[in-house]
N, C-alpha and C positions, 0 to 999 in steps of 0.2 A: 387917382386911378378912376377912370370912368368905366361904367358898365355899358356894353353896347345895347342899343334899343333897336329891335327889329321894326322896320317901318313897313306897314302893309297899307293898302288903300283904306281899310277901315280902322287902322291903328289899334288892332286887337291886342298886340303884345306890348304891355307896359310893365316895366320893372319897378317895383317899389321896395326900397330897402331902408334900413336904419341910417344909411349914410346921406339921406336927404334927396334921393332921386325923385324927380317930379313926375306927375301924371299929366300927360298932354291930352287935352280934349278941347274941341272947338277952337283950335289954334292957340290955346293958352296953356302954359306949363305952370302948375302950382303944386305945392306939397299936398299930401293926403289931408292934413289938418285944414289947410286953406280951402280945399274943395269942399270939405265937410261944412265949414263955416259959411261958404258961399251958397251951397246948395241946400243946407238944412238937413242933410242926410248924415247919419252917424258914421264916423270914420270906419268902424268895424263893418258896417254894411257895404261901404264902398270897397273896402279891402276884400271882403268875401266875393263881391261881384267880379272884381278883377281876377281873383284867383280862380273863379269858375270860368273865365275866358270871355266874359262880356266885353264889348268895346268900351273904351273909356267914356265916350259920350253917353252911353246908356248907364254906365255905372254911377256917374255923377248927376244924372238928370232924371232917371226913371223914378216915379213915385214909389214910396215905400208901401208895400201891401199891409193893410191893417193899421195904417197910421192913426195914432191917437190924437184927437183934438183936445186941446187943453183950454 
């Protein structure tokens, strides 16, 4: 069973579920974990950004505020 994904010019509506639905940004569809590993942003941060309605491109690429340097 597939969940419909609403496509808008900015791809604002992305559905992320436990069934493995992907996040599409920059023409690529990957899992939340894969985007986190690729971008270096925590999965929880990406998830919260998407829940707040940010476009997928911003959610997976915007720098994290107050990022700690190790």
